[in-house]
KEMARZA-458485 format. One line per 10 residues: for each residue x negated, y negated, z of N, C-alpha, C. Coordinates in steps of 0.1 Angstrom, whole numbers. Each point is the difference from the previous one (the first is absolute). Layout:
// residues N
X Y Z X Y Z X Y Z  ...;
END
This chain:
// residues 267
-362 -201 31 1 -14 5 8 0 12  -4 -8 11 6 0 12 5 -15 3  11 -1 7 5 -13 5 0 1 15  -10 -7 7 -1 2 14 -8 12 4  -1 3 13 -9 11 4 7 13 -2  13 1 0 6 14 0 11 1 -10  6 -10 -5 12 1 -9 -4 0 -14  2 11 -7 -4 1 -14 10 -6 -9  -4 -4 -12 8 -6 -10 12 10 -4  -3 13 -1 10 9 -4 11 1 11;
-3 -2 12 10 0 11 9 -12 -1  -6 -11 -3 8 -12 -1 9 1 -13  -5 5 -10 7 2 -13 12 10 3  -3 11 7 11 9 2 11 -5 9  -4 -8 11 10 -5 9 9 -11 -8  -7 -7 -9 8 -10 -8 10 7 -9  -5 11 -6 8 8 -9 12 6 8  -2 5 12 11 6 8 10 -11 3  -4 -12 4 9 -10 4 8 -4 -12  -6 -1 -12 7 -4 -12 10 10 -4;
-4 13 1 9 11 -3 12 0 9  -2 -2 13 11 0 10 10 -11 -3  -5 -12 -4 8 -11 -4 9 3 -12  -6 8 -9 8 4 -12 10 11 3  1 6 12 10 10 3 -5 14 1  -13 2 -2 -6 14 0 2 6 14  4 12 1 3 6 13 -13 3 8  1 0 13 -12 2 9 -6 14 -3  9 10 -2 -5 13 -2 -9 1 -13  5 -8 -10 -8 0 -13 -13 -7 2;
0 -11 8 -13 -7 3 -10 9 7  5 8 9 -9 9 8 -6 10 -9  8 5 -10 -5 10 -9 -11 -6 -9  2 -13 -4 -10 -7 -8 -13 -2 7  2 -3 13 -12 -2 8 -8 13 1  7 11 2 -6 13 1 -8 3 -13  7 -3 -11 -6 3 -13 -13 -8 -2  1 -13 3 -11 -9 -1 -12 4 8  3 4 13 -10 5 9 -7 12 -6  8 9 -5 -6 13 -5 -8 -3 -12;
4 -9 -9 -8 -4 -12 -13 -6 4  0 -8 10 -13 -6 5 -10 11 5  6 9 8 -9 10 6 -5 10 -11  9 3 -9 -4 9 -11 -11 -5 -9  0 -14 -1 -10 -6 -8 -13 -4 7  0 3 13 -11 -3 9 -1 -14 5  12 -7 0 0 -14 5 7 0 14  -4 -10 7 6 -2 13 15 -5 -2  9 7 6 14 -4 -2 4 -13 8  10 -7 -4 5 -12 7 1 3 15;
-2 -9 8 0 2 15 14 4 5  0 12 6 13 6 4 7 -9 10  -7 -6 10 7 -7 10 7 -12 -5  -6 -7 -9 6 -13 -5 12 4 -9  -2 10 -9 11 5 -8 12 4 8  -3 8 10 10 5 9 8 -12 6  -7 -10 4 6 -12 7 9 -7 -10  -4 -1 -13 8 -6 -10 13 8 -2  -1 13 -1 11 9 -2 10 -1 12  -5 -1 12 8 -2 12 8 -13 -1;
-7 -11 -5 6 -13 -2 11 1 -10  -2 7 -11 10 2 -11 12 7 6  -2 10 8 11 8 6 8 -9 9  -6 -9 8 7 -9 9 8 -10 -8  -6 -5 -11 6 -11 -8 11 5 -9  -3 11 -7 10 5 -10 8 12 4  -5 6 11 7 12 5 -5 12 -6  -1 11 8 -6 12 -4 11 11 -4  12 -3 4 11 9 -3 2 3 -14  1 12 -4 3 4 -14 14 -2 -3;
3 -6 -11 14 -1 -4 5 13 -7  7 8 7 5 12 -5 12 -2 -9  0 7 -11 11 0 -9 11 9 6  12 -2 -4 11 8 5 -1 14 -7  5 10 7 -1 14 -5 13 3 -8  -2 7 -11 11 5 -8 4 14 6  8 0 11 4 12 6 9 8 -9  4 12 4 8 9 -8 14 -7 -2  5 -6 9 13 -7 -1 -1 -11 -11  -11 -8 2 -2 -11 -10 -2 5 -14;
-8 11 -1 -3 5 -13 13 5 -7  9 6 7 13 4 -6 7 -12 -5  0 -11 7 7 -12 -4 -7 -6 -13  -13 1 -1 -8 -5 -11 3 8 -13  0 13 2 1 10 -11 14 -2 -7  10 -5 7 13 -2 -6 0 -10 -11  -11 -8 0 -1 -11 -10 -9 3 -12  -5 12 0 -9 5 -11 10 3 -12  -1 -7 -11 9 2 -11 -4 13 -7  10 5 -8 -2 13 -7 -7 -3 -14;
-11 -7 1 -8 -3 -12 -14 5 2  -8 -1 -10 -14 5 1 -7 -7 12  1 -13 0 -6 -7 11 5 4 14  13 2 0 7 5 13 -6 13 4  -1 9 -10 -6 14 4 -14 -1 5  -8 -9 -6 -14 -2 5 0 -6 14  8 -10 2 0 -6 13 6 9 11  9 8 -3 6 10 9 -11 10 4  -7 5 -10 -10 10 3 -12 -6 8  -3 -12 -3 -11 -7 7 4 -3 15;
12 -5 2 4 -2 14 1 13 8  5 10 -6 2 13 7 -14 6 3  -9 1 -10 -13 6 2 -8 -8 9  0 -13 -1 -8 -9 9 4 2 15  14 2 2 5 2 13 -3 14 5  4 10 -7 -1 14 4 -14 5 2  -9 -7 -8 -14 4 1 -8 -9 9  6 -10 6 -7 -10 8 -12 -5 -7  2 -4 -13 -11 -3 -9 -3 -15 1  -13 -3 -1 -4 -14 -2 3 -4 -15;
2 -13 -2 3 -4 -14 -11 3 -9  -13 -1 4 -11 4 -8 0 14 -4  5 9 9 1 14 -2 11 3 -10  11 -7 1 11 2 -9 -4 -3 -15  -7 -11 -2 -3 -4 -14 -11 8 -5  -8 7 9 -11 8 -5 4 14 -3  13 4 3 4 14 -3 1 2 -15  -4 12 -3 1 5 -14 9 13 0  5 3 -11 8 12 -1 -7 13 5  -13 0 -2 -8 11 5 -1 1 15;
4 -11 7 -1 0 15 13 5 6  10 3 -8 13 4 5 1 16 -2  3 6 11 1 15 -1 14 4 6  8 6 -9 14 4 4 -1 13 8  6 -1 12 1 12 9 15 1 4  3 12 5 14 3 4 6 -11 9  -8 -5 10 5 -10 10 0 -14 -6  -6 -3 -11 0 -13 -5 -12 -3 -9  -10 -8 5 -12 -3 -7 -12 0 9  -11 4 -6 -13 -1 6 -7 -12 -8;
-3 -10 7 -7 -12 -6 -15 0 3  -7 0 -11 -15 0 2 -5 -14 -1  -5 -5 12 -5 -13 0 -15 1 -2  -5 -5 -11 -14 2 -3 -10 -10 8  5 -12 3 -8 -9 8 10 -10 6  -3 -4 12 8 -9 8 -8 -10 8  7 -8 7 -6 -10 9 -9 6 10  4 12 6 -8 6 10 -8 12 -5  -1 1 -14 -7 11 -6 -8 -6 -12  -9 -9 3 -8 -6 -11 -10 9 -6;
-3 12 6 -9 9 -6 7 9 -11  13 -1 0 8 8 -10 1 14 3  0 4 13 2 14 4 14 5 -4  10 -9 2 13 3 -4 9 6 11  13 -2 -2 10 5 10 12 5 -8  7 9 6 12 5 -5 12 -4 9  10 -7 -6 11 -5 8 12 9 -3  7 6 10 12 7 -2 12 -9 -1  7 1 -11 12 -9 -1 13 9 -1  8 -1 10 12 8 0 11 -5 -10;
7 9 -7 11 -3 -8 12 3 8  3 -9 10 11 2 10 13 -1 -6  11 3 8 14 -1 -5 4 -14 -1  -6 -9 8 4 -14 -1 -7 -8 -11  -13 2 -2 -8 -6 -10 -6 10 -9  5 1 -12 -5 10 -10 -12 -7 -7  -12 1 7 -12 -7 -5 -5 6 -12  -2 13 0 -6 8 -11 9 -2 -13  13 1 2 9 -2 -11 -1 -14 -6  -1 -10 8 -1 -14 -5 -13 -2 -8;
-11 6 5 -13 -1 -7 1 7 -14  6 12 0 1 8 -12 9 -7 -10  11 -6 5 9 -8 -9 -7 -11 -7  -8 -8 8 -7 -11 -6 -10 5 -10  -8 10 3 -10 5 -10 6 5 -13  11 7 2 7 5 -12 6 -11 -9  6 -10 7 7 -11 -8 -11 -8 -6  -12 -2 6 -10 -8 -5 -9 7 -10  2 14 0 -8 9 -9 -15 -1 4  -2 0 13 -14 0 5 -4 14 4;
-11 5 -7 -5 13 3 -14 0 6  -6 -11 -1 -14 -1 6 -3 -15 2  -10 -2 8 -4 -14 3 8 -6 12  0 -13 1 6 -6 12 15 3 1  4 3 12 14 3 3 9 -12 -2  -4 -11 7 8 -12 0 -6 -11 -9  8 -4 -9 -5 -9 -11 9 -12 -2  -5 -11 -4 8 -12 -4 8 2 -12  11 -7 -1 8 1 -12 0 -13 -8  -2 0 -13 0 -12 -8 14 -4 -3;
2 -11 -6 14 -4 -5 5 10 -9  12 4 1 6 10 -8 -1 14 6  -6 1 12 -1 12 7 -11 9 -4  -10 -5 -8 -11 9 -4 -9 2 12  -3 13 2 -9 4 11 -15 -2 -4  -7 -8 8 -14 -3 -4 -9 11 5  -11 2 -6 -9 11 3 -10 -3 11  3 -10 9 -9 -3 11 8 1 13  -8 0 11 6 1 13 6 -13 5  11 1 7 6 -11 7 -10 -7 9;
1 -13 2 -9 -7 10 5 1 14  -8 -1 10 4 0 14 9 -12 3  -2 -11 -7 9 -11 2 14 3 -5  1 8 -10 13 3 -6 8 9 10  -8 9 7 7 8 11 6 -8 10  -7 -10 5 5 -9 10 12 -8 -5  0 -4 -13 11 -7 -5 13 9 -2  -2 12 -3 11 10 -1 6 1 14  -8 2 10 6 1 14 8 -12 3  -6 -12 -2 6 -12 3 14 -2 -7;
0 4 -13 11 -2 -8 12 8 5  -2 13 3 11 8 5 3 -3 15  -9 -5 7 3 -4 14 10 -12 -1  -3 -9 -9 9 -12 -1 14 4 -5  0 10 -10 13 4 -5 8 8 11  -7 5 10 7 7 11 4 -9 11  -2 -13 -2 4 -10 10 -11 -3 10  -12 4 -2 -11 -2 9 -9 -12 -4  -8 -5 9 -8 -11 -3 -13 5 -8  -1 -3 -13 -12 6 -7 -13 -5 5;
-1 -11 7 -13 -5 5 -5 9 11  9 8 6 -4 8 11 -5 14 -5  0 2 -13 -4 14 -5 -11 -1 -10  -7 11 -1 -12 1 -9 -2 14 -4  -11 3 -7 -3 14 -4 -2 9 12  -6 -5 11 -2 8 11 13 4 8  11 -7 -3 12 2 7 5 15 -2  -3 6 -12 4 14 -2 -7 9 9  -13 -2 1 -9 9 9 5 -2 15  1 -13 4 5 -3 13 13 6 3;
9 0 -10 13 5 1 1 15 3  -8 7 -6 -1 15 2 -4 2 15  -11 -6 4 -5 2 14 10 -5 10  7 -11 -2 10 -5 9 12 10 1  4 4 -12 11 10 0 -3 13 6  -12 5 -2 -5 12 6 0 -1 15  -5 -12 5 -1 -2 15 14 0 6  9 -7 -7 14 -1 5 6 14 0  -4 9 -9 6 13 0 -7 10 10  -10 -6 7 -7 8 10 -11 10 -6;
-5 -3 -11 -10 8 -6 -13 -1 7  -8 11 0 -13 1 6 -9 -10 -6  -8 -7 8 -10 -9 -5 -10 7 -10  -3 12 3 -10 7 -8 6 4 -13  13 3 0 7 3 -13 1 -12 -8  2 -12 6 1 -12 -7 -14 -3 -6  -10 3 7 -14 -3 -5 -3 10 -12  6 11 -1 -2 9 -11 4 -6 -13  11 -8 1 5 -7 -12 -7 -13 -2  -1 -8 10 -6 -13 -2 -15 0 -1;
-7 10 5 -14 2 0 -8 -10 8  7 -6 10 -7 -9 9 -11 8 8  -11 -7 2 -10 7 8 1 -3 15  7 -11 3 1 -4 14 14 3 5  1 7 12 13 3 6 6 -14 5  -9 -9 5 5 -12 5 7 -8 -10  -4 0 -13 6 -7 -10 15 5 -2  1 13 0 13 6 -2 9 -2 12  -6 -1 12 8 -2 12 7 -14 -1  -5 -9 -7 6 -13 -1 14 1 -6;
1 9 -10 13 2 -6 10 7 9  -6 9 9 9 7 9 5 -10 11  -9 -8 5 4 -10 10 10 -10 -6  -1 -4 -12 10 -9 -7 13 7 -1  0 13 -4 13 7 -1 7 3 13  -8 1 11 5 4 13 1 -12 9  -1 -12 -6 -1 -13 8 12 -1 10  12 4 -4 12 -1 8 5 13 6  -8 11 -3 4 13 6 -3 0 15  9 4 8 -2 1 15 -4 -14 5;
6 -10 -5 -4 -14 4 2 -2 15  -9 -7 6 0 -2 14 12 -7 5  7 -8 -8 12 -7 4 13 6 -4  -1 13 -5 12 6 -5 11 2 10  -3 1 13 10 2 11 6 -13 5  -6 -11 -3 5 -12 6 2 -12 -10  -5 1 -12 1 -12 -9 13 1 -8;
END
């Protein structure tokens, strides 16, 4: 069915959908991914996709009206992580949270990767841990990656993970699990939302604004800290598994924002 000589009903429906989603607070990057998925679905089914020019125009209008800048959450840098870890109690829940914060940071892990980890994915080595990521955001085919996690002198990551598993008596299945009232360890994986809440909780206890932090803050914190320490971009990518150098460069630019500042000699 057509409305007018060139504008299809699906195009009008899509543009109305995009406008409604934008008003509801959906990010522009998310809307663009949805447009790409809808276009692909049309083409795969043998249908003419919504008109690209009109959809592009609507997206540009949304960018002008609502802004295209992504709201970046604050990074849990090494210094901030130390502050947060001081507030982990010596309880079963505290052991879990400590292990989660340390592993999420040291492995530059996404929260979805953290909750998907099983005991079988952890490999003890002399240097620390080898983490087997079975599937991730950039590996939908499930090829898998191995992440090297150092058990450094400052953050005893491997020891924290082992302490949690031993205390919780976990020998197989999900590594990070919710706790019921009374401290009973449940046999299911922690939710991604819980990861974000744990980060926020300890950020607040460390005197930071919890609204500025989320699950991604651990991953961003590793990259920011590595950049501040002068680590090679390619070594950073070995841990974070980013495919794009440009994406990692953003963390380097942020870390070096005031380094050799143009106004250092006169401001």
